[in-house]
C-alpha positions in Angstrom: -0.1 -0.1 -0.2 2.9 2.4 0.9 4.6 1.4 -2.6 1.2 2.1 -4.2 1.1 5.8 -2.4 4.7 6.6 -3.3 3.8 5.6 -6.9 1.0 7.9 -6.8 3.0 10.8 -5.3 5.6 10.0 -8.0 3.0 10.3 -11.0 1.7 13.5 -9.4 5.3 15.3 -9.6 5.9 14.0 -12.9 2.6 15.6 -14.3 3.3 18.9 -12.3 6.8 18.7 -14.2 5.0 18.6 -17.4 2.0 20.8 -16.3 1.7 22.8 -19.5 1.5 19.8 -21.9 -0.7 18.0 -19.7 -2.7 20.9 -19.2 -3.5 21.4 -22.8 -4.3 17.9 -23.0 -6.6 18.0 -20.0 -8.3 20.8 -21.4 -8.8 19.3 -24.8 -10.3 16.2 -23.2 -12.6 18.4 -21.0 -14.1 20.4 -23.7 -14.5 17.0 -25.6 -16.3 15.3 -22.7 -18.4 18.5 -22.2 -19.5 18.2 -25.6 -20.3 14.6 -25.6 -22.2 15.1 -22.4 -24.1 18.3 -23.9 -25.1 16.3 -26.8 -26.2 13.5 -24.7 -28.2 16.0 -22.5 -29.7 17.9 -25.3 -30.9 14.5 -26.9 -32.6 13.2 -24.0 -34.3 17.0 -23.1 -35.4 17.3 -27.0 -37.1 14.0 -26.6 -38.8 15.0 -23.3 -39.7 18.3 -24.8 -41.0 16.9 -28.0 -43.6 14.6 -26.2 -44.4 17.4 -23.7 -45.5 19.8 -26.4 -48.9 19.8 -24.8 -49.1 18.6 -21.2 -51.8 18.6 -18.7 -54.2 17.2 -21.6 -55.5 13.7 -21.3 -57.3 13.1 -24.6 -57.3 14.7 -28.1 -60.7 13.8 -29.7 -61.2 14.1 -33.4 -62.9 12.4 -36.2 -61.7 8.9 -36.9 -58.3 8.6 -38.6 -54.9 8.1 -37.8 -53.6 8.9 -34.4 -50.6 10.7 -35.8 -52.2 12.7 -38.3 -54.9 13.9 -35.6 -51.7 14.9 -33.3 -50.1 16.5 -36.1 -52.7 19.0 -36.9 -54.1 19.5 -33.1 -50.8 20.0 -31.7 -48.4 21.0 -34.4 -50.7 22.8 -36.6 -49.8 20.7 -39.6 -51.5 19.0 -42.3 -55.4 19.6 -42.8 -58.1 16.9 -41.3 -60.3 14.9 -44.0 -63.2 15.3 -41.7 -64.4 17.4 -38.7 -66.5 16.7 -35.7 -70.0 18.3 -35.1 -70.6 21.1 -32.3 -73.1 18.6 -30.8 -70.3 15.9 -30.2 -68.0 18.7 -28.7 -70.8 19.7 -26.3 -71.6 16.0 -25.4 -67.8 15.7 -24.3 -68.2 18.7 -22.2 -71.1 17.5 -20.3 -69.7 14.1 -19.5 -69.4 13.5 -15.8 -65.7 12.5 -16.0 -64.6 15.7 -18.0 -63.2 18.5 -16.0 -62.8 20.8 -19.2 -62.7 20.8 -23.2 -60.9 23.1 -25.5 -62.7 22.9 -28.9 -60.0 23.5 -31.7 -60.8 25.0 -35.2 -58.1 25.2 -38.0 -58.0 25.7 -41.5 -57.3 29.6 -42.0 -54.0 31.3 -41.9 -52.2 34.5 -41.9 -49.3 35.0 -44.3 -48.1 31.3 -43.7 -49.1 31.0 -40.2 -51.7 29.1 -39.2 -54.9 30.4 -37.4 -56.4 28.5 -34.5 -60.1 29.2 -33.3 -60.6 28.3 -29.6 -62.2 29.7 -26.5 -60.6 32.5 -24.5 -60.0 29.9 -21.8 -57.4 28.1 -24.1 -54.7 30.6 -22.5 -55.6 29.4 -18.9 -56.2 25.8 -19.7 -53.3 24.9 -22.2 -50.2 24.0 -20.8 -46.5 22.7 -22.2 -43.4 21.3 -21.0 -43.5 20.5 -17.6 -47.1 22.0 -16.9 -46.1 25.3 -17.7 -48.7 27.9 -18.3 -48.8 30.1 -21.4 -47.8 33.8 -20.5 -48.6 37.0 -22.4 -45.6 39.5 -23.2 -48.1 42.3 -23.9 -51.8 42.7 -24.1 -54.4 40.5 -23.0 -56.6 37.4 -24.3 -59.4 38.4 -26.7 -62.7 39.3 -25.3 -65.0 39.0 -28.5 -65.1 38.7 -32.3 -62.3 40.2 -34.4 -59.7 40.1 -31.5 -56.4 38.3 -32.2 -53.6 36.9 -29.9 -50.3 36.2 -31.5 -47.7 33.6 -30.9 -44.1 35.0 -30.2 -42.8 34.1 -33.4 -45.6 35.7 -35.6 -45.1 38.7 -33.9 -41.4 38.7 -34.0 -41.1 37.8 -37.8 -44.0 40.1 -39.1 -43.2 43.2 -36.8 -46.7 43.0 -35.1 -47.5 44.6 -31.8 -50.9 45.2 -29.8 -53.1 47.4 -31.7 -52.1 46.0 -35.0 -54.6 45.2 -37.9 -54.6 41.8 -39.9 -56.8 40.2 -42.2 -57.1 36.2 -42.3 -56.7 34.2 -45.5 -59.2 31.1 -46.3 -57.2 28.2 -46.1 -53.3 27.7 -46.2 -52.3 28.1 -49.6 -49.9 30.5 -50.7 -52.7 32.1 -53.1 -55.5 31.4 -50.4 -58.3 34.4 -50.7 -58.3 36.7 -48.0 -61.0 37.9 -45.4 -60.2 41.5 -46.3 -63.6 43.1 -45.3 -63.3 41.5 -41.8 -59.9 42.8 -40.2 -58.7 41.7 -36.7 -57.2 43.8 -34.2 -54.0 42.4 -32.3 -55.1 42.6 -28.4 -52.3 40.3 -27.2 -48.8 38.7 -27.8 -47.9 35.6 -26.0 -44.3 35.2 -24.5 -42.2 32.6 -26.2 -42.6 29.0 -25.7 -40.7 27.2 -28.3 -43.9 25.3 -29.3 -46.1 25.4 -32.1 -48.1 28.2 -30.3 -45.3 30.8 -31.1 -46.2 30.4 -34.7 -50.0 30.3 -34.4 -52.7 33.2 -34.5 -55.4 32.6 -31.9 -58.7 34.0 -32.6 -62.4 33.1 -30.9 -64.5 30.4 -32.6 -67.2 33.4 -32.5 -64.7 34.8 -35.2 -64.1 31.9 -37.3 -68.0 31.8 -37.8 -68.0 35.5 -38.4 -65.7 35.8 -41.3 -67.3 32.5 -43.2 -70.9 33.9 -42.7 -71.1 35.3 -46.3 -68.8 32.4 -47.6 -69.9 29.2 -49.2 -67.7 26.2 -50.8 -64.3 28.1 -50.0 -65.3 30.9 -51.7 -67.5 34.4 -51.3 -71.1 34.1 -52.1 -71.8 36.3 -55.0 -73.8 39.6 -54.1 -73.7 38.9 -50.1 -71.2 40.8 -48.0 -72.1 41.0 -44.3 -70.0 43.9 -42.5 -68.5 43.0 -39.2 -70.6 45.3 -37.1 -73.5 43.2 -38.3 -72.1 39.9 -37.8 -73.1 40.0 -34.2 -77.0 39.9 -35.0 -76.2 36.2 -36.2 -76.0 33.0 -34.3 -72.0 32.6 -34.3 -72.2 29.0 -32.6 -69.7 26.7 -34.5 -71.2 24.0 -36.7 -68.0 21.8 -36.6 -64.5 22.0 -34.9 -61.6 20.5 -35.9 -60.5 18.7 -32.6 -61.1 18.8 -28.7 -58.6 18.9 -25.9 -59.9 17.3 -22.8 -58.9 17.4 -19.4 -60.7 14.8 -16.9 -61.3 15.0 -13.5 -59.2 11.9 -12.7 -56.4 10.4 -14.9 -57.7 6.9 -13.8 -60.7 7.5 -16.1 -58.8 8.0 -19.3 -59.2 4.7 -20.4 -62.9 4.3 -20.0 -63.3 7.9 -21.3 -61.3 6.8 -24.4 -63.8 3.7 -25.0 -66.6 6.2 -24.6 -65.6 8.2 -27.3 -64.9 5.1 -29.4 -68.5 4.1 -29.0 -70.1 7.2 -29.6 -72.8 6.6 -31.9 -73.7 10.1 -33.3 -70.6 10.2 -35.3 -67.5 8.0 -35.6 -64.9 9.6 -33.0 -61.4 8.8 -31.8 -59.5 9.5 -28.7 -55.9 9.8 -28.5 -53.4 10.0 -25.5 -51.1 12.9 -26.4 -48.0 11.3 -25.0 -48.5 7.8 -26.6 -49.3 9.7 -29.9 -46.0 11.9 -29.5 -43.9 9.0 -28.6 -45.1 7.2 -31.9 -44.5 10.1 -34.0 -40.9 10.7 -32.3 -40.2 7.1 -33.4 -40.6 8.2 -36.8 -38.2 10.7 -36.6 -35.5 8.5 -34.9 -32.8 9.3 -37.7 -32.2 12.6 -35.6 -31.8 10.8 -32.5 -29.2 8.3 -34.0 -27.5 11.1 -35.6 -26.9 13.0 -32.2 -25.8 9.7 -31.0 -23.2 9.0 -33.8 -22.0 12.1 -33.0 -21.6 11.6 -29.4 -19.8 8.5 -30.2 -17.6 10.4 -32.8 -16.8 12.8 -29.8 -15.7 10.0 -27.7 -13.5 8.4 -30.1 -11.5 11.4 -31.1 -11.0 12.7 -27.5 -9.5 9.1 -26.7 -7.5 9.0 -29.7 -6.0 12.2 -28.7 -5.2 11.1 -25.4 -3.4 8.3 -26.9 -1.6 10.7 -29.1 -0.1 13.0 -26.5 0.7 10.2 -24.1 2.8 8.5 -27.1 4.1 11.9 -28.5 5.7 12.6 -24.7 6.8 9.2 -24.3 9.9 9.5 -26.5 10.7 12.7 -24.4 10.4 10.7 -21.0 12.7 7.8 -22.1 15.5 9.1 -20.2 13.2 9.7 -17.2 11.7 6.3 -17.4 15.4 4.9 -17.7 16.5 6.8 -14.7 13.7 5.3 -12.6 14.7 1.8 -13.9 18.2 2.6 -12.7 17.1 3.6 -9.3 15.3 0.0 -8.9 12.1 0.5 -10.4 10.7 -2.6 -12.2 9.0 -2.6 -15.6 5.6 -3.2 -14.0 6.1 0.1 -11.9 6.7 1.9 -15.0 3.7 0.5 -16.8 1.4 1.1 -13.6 2.9 4.8 -13.5 1.8 5.7 -17.0 -1.6 4.1 -16.5 -2.1 5.8 -13.4 -1.3 9.3 -15.2 -3.7 8.5 -18.1 -6.6 7.3 -16.1 -6.1 10.3 -13.7 -6.1 12.6 -16.7 -9.4 10.8 -18.0 -11.2 10.9 -14.6 -10.1 14.8 -14.2 -11.5 15.4 -17.7 -14.7 13.5 -16.9 -15.3 15.4 -13.8 -14.3 18.7 -15.2 -16.7 18.2 -18.3 -19.7 17.1 -16.0 -19.2 20.2 -14.2 -18.7 22.5 -17.3 -21.9 20.9 -19.0 -24.0 21.8 -16.1 -22.9 25.1 -16.0 -23.5 25.4 -19.9 -27.4 23.8 -19.5 -27.8 26.4 -16.6 -26.5 29.5 -19.0 -28.2 28.4 -22.1 -31.2 26.4 -20.6 -33.5 29.7 -20.6 -32.4 30.4 -24.2 -33.4 27.0 -25.3 -36.5 26.8 -23.7 -37.7 30.2 -24.9 -36.7 29.8 -28.8 -37.1 25.9 -29.3 -39.1 24.5 -26.6 -36.2 22.5 -25.1 -36.7 22.1 -21.1 -33.1 21.3 -20.1 -32.7 19.7 -17.1 -30.0 20.5 -14.3 -30.3 17.3 -12.7 -28.0 14.3 -11.3 -26.7 12.6 -14.6 -29.1 10.5 -16.4 -28.1 6.8 -16.8 -27.1 7.4 -20.6 -24.7 10.0 -19.4 -23.1 7.7 -16.5 -22.8 5.0 -19.1 -20.7 7.7 -21.3 -18.5 8.6 -18.4 -17.7 5.2 -17.4 -17.0 4.3 -21.0 -14.8 7.1 -21.4 -13.1 6.5 -18.2 -12.7 2.7 -19.0 -11.3 3.5 -22.7 -9.0 6.1 -21.5 -7.5 3.9 -19.0 -7.2 1.0 -21.7 -5.7 3.6 -24.0 -3.0 4.5 -21.7 -1.9 0.9 -21.7 -0.5 1.5 -25.3 2.2 3.9 -24.3 2.6 1.9 -21.1 3.1 -1.2 -22.5 5.7 0.5 -24.7 7.5 1.9 -21.9 7.5 -1.5 -20.3 9.5 -3.1 -23.4 11.9 -0.2 -23.4 15.4 -1.5 -22.0 17.5 0.1 -19.5 20.2 1.0 -22.1 17.7 2.2 -24.5 16.8 4.9 -22.2 20.4 5.9 -21.3 22.1 5.6 -24.8 22.4 9.2 -26.6 20.5 8.8 -29.8 22.2 10.8 -32.6 
């Protein structure tokens, strides 16, 4: 035990004498480990944030189709539903004893390429994302009646809108979609960034969606009929159909019973989707991105360890005389081998510890920005199992890699080290 302690002290002194070279090596290894852990953390948190694009919602109800298709247009505003559900079905959902709240969604219109979502003003209090985070207003207030709009952060930023701006909606989402130019909207609120599809959505009331289509039929204005905005309030603006309904239950234990009730609804064919399950399936379709991050992580680790071996091998020629003197003072080949292995393992272990600390500081600094712009909720927590596996692998492979120069030093003869080379 005393011999091992003496050898460790010798390794520390030898490393201190070469502190500049080893310091640069340690810096390179630390940055590589930091990048490795940052990529792994980003991969895990990106997946977690993706499946939490909507949280606190127990079911998404829509016309019977593909669960992924329903999730795409209800959560991400992508695609277009082939069928809608009747307002009577949406009301039946809201009246069910197991249901705490419902949010009907009406999609289909757009504004300069951004989707328009018709939904009750209750949406801004009920809708949550990420780890049960509520929507917040950067400016203004929720809409209180027809022809008022609330913009997502990206819509306001990219189009230069602020509270008080006047906008018009387009019928449909095509590039040449006709506009409802005779019924402009006033922007009354701008939401704070969420990094979710909410940021690129124009929100209006369900009554507004009905009002702008009073004098339209079949996707075009009715010839000779024009209803001014001030007269639309005289009409019944109750929606006839909606695209989907977000459902919150009084108890999550009732989710499967409620799903069966929706499936068995007799008046029209409906489907209820669990958001988490559907988003997991959707993420599986995009697994190529996750594999790319894993490959990048493995490449970073490989480059780091190759660099470690290269540095130790490059310094070995400079240390041949030092090692030969140790041999001459009585250190056996095994002690020389152990000395070099201890140096390599210590360097790798120090790089892993520093890389872990630096990756957490990086997450702490960049976390708010990633959450605001990309919706990625970075967790500042104890390392995940995947991170521990990477750290263990780096330490183990780093120690094994140091055996290469150690074995070479083991085979060097005493005479080879003490003989001058011309």
